[in-house]
C-alpha positions as CSV (number, residue, x, y, z in Angstrom):
1,M,40.5,99.3,102.1
2,D,40.2,98.5,105.7
3,A,38.2,95.8,107.5
4,F,35.1,98.1,108.0
5,W,34.9,99.0,104.4
6,A,35.5,95.4,103.3
7,L,32.5,94.5,105.6
8,Y,30.5,97.3,104.0
9,A,31.2,95.9,100.5
10,A,30.2,92.5,101.6
11,R,26.9,93.9,103.1
12,E,26.1,95.4,99.7
13,Q,26.1,91.9,98.3
14,F,24.4,90.1,101.2
15,E,21.6,92.6,102.2
16,P,19.7,92.4,98.8
17,L,19.5,88.6,99.6
18,G,17.9,89.3,102.9
19,W,20.9,88.8,105.1
20,L,21.6,91.3,107.9
21,L,25.0,90.6,109.6
22,G,24.9,90.8,113.4
23,V,28.2,92.6,114.2
24,Q,29.1,96.0,115.6
25,G,30.1,97.1,112.1
26,C,26.4,96.9,111.1
27,S,25.0,98.7,114.2
28,R,23.2,102.0,114.0
29,V,25.1,103.2,117.1
30,T,28.7,102.6,116.1
31,R,30.9,104.8,114.0
32,I,34.2,104.5,112.2
33,S,36.4,107.6,111.7
34,G,39.0,108.1,109.1
35,M,41.8,108.3,111.6
36,L,40.6,105.2,113.5
37,G,40.1,103.4,110.2
38,E,43.6,104.1,109.1
39,A,45.4,103.5,112.4
40,G,43.4,100.4,113.3
41,E,42.8,99.1,109.8
42,G,39.0,99.3,110.5
43,M,39.1,96.6,113.1
44,R,37.7,98.9,115.9
45,M,34.9,101.4,115.9
46,Y,33.6,104.0,118.3
47,R,30.4,103.3,120.2
48,P,29.2,106.7,121.2
49,E,27.4,107.0,124.5
50,P,25.9,110.1,126.1
51,C,28.7,112.0,127.8
52,G,29.6,115.6,128.1
53,D,33.1,115.4,129.5
54,G,34.9,115.6,126.1
55,S,36.5,112.2,126.4
56,L,36.6,109.9,123.4
57,P,33.7,107.3,123.2
58,P,34.6,103.7,123.9
59,L,35.9,101.4,121.2
60,V,34.4,98.1,120.1
61,D,35.6,95.4,117.7
62,T,34.0,95.8,114.3
63,F,33.2,92.1,114.2
64,A,32.0,91.7,117.8
65,P,28.4,90.6,118.2
66,A,25.8,93.4,118.1
67,P,22.2,93.4,119.6
68,R,19.6,92.6,116.9
69,D,17.6,95.8,117.7
70,E,20.7,97.9,116.7
71,L,21.3,96.4,113.3
72,V,20.6,98.5,110.2
73,S,21.4,98.1,106.5
74,A,24.5,99.6,105.0
75,D,22.5,102.4,103.4
76,E,20.6,103.2,106.6
77,Q,23.9,103.3,108.5
78,L,25.5,105.8,106.1
79,A,22.3,107.9,106.1
80,L,22.5,108.1,109.9
81,W,26.1,109.1,109.8
82,R,25.5,111.8,107.2
83,S,22.5,113.2,109.1
84,G,24.7,113.7,112.2
85,A,22.5,111.3,114.2
86,R,22.5,111.9,117.9
87,G,25.4,110.4,119.8
88,F,27.9,110.6,116.9
89,R,30.8,112.9,117.1
90,G,32.9,113.6,114.0
């Protein structure tokens, strides 16, 4: 297990109690990849931004503060990823 998935497991416990953690790992606009999770132990995530030049999106710390309006529940975050939400690259 890496830091992102440990955070996810904690969220499954906190969110039913009404807690929404304010970190990048809980943002609707960040994404972890398998390779990034393995290489970085889940401590960094991609923060996709509109770009068409083929470069990799910028990285952010999983536990860095995130804007309140970007926060979503763990279930909402996974649903966004699975739907291929705009801005995410696999």
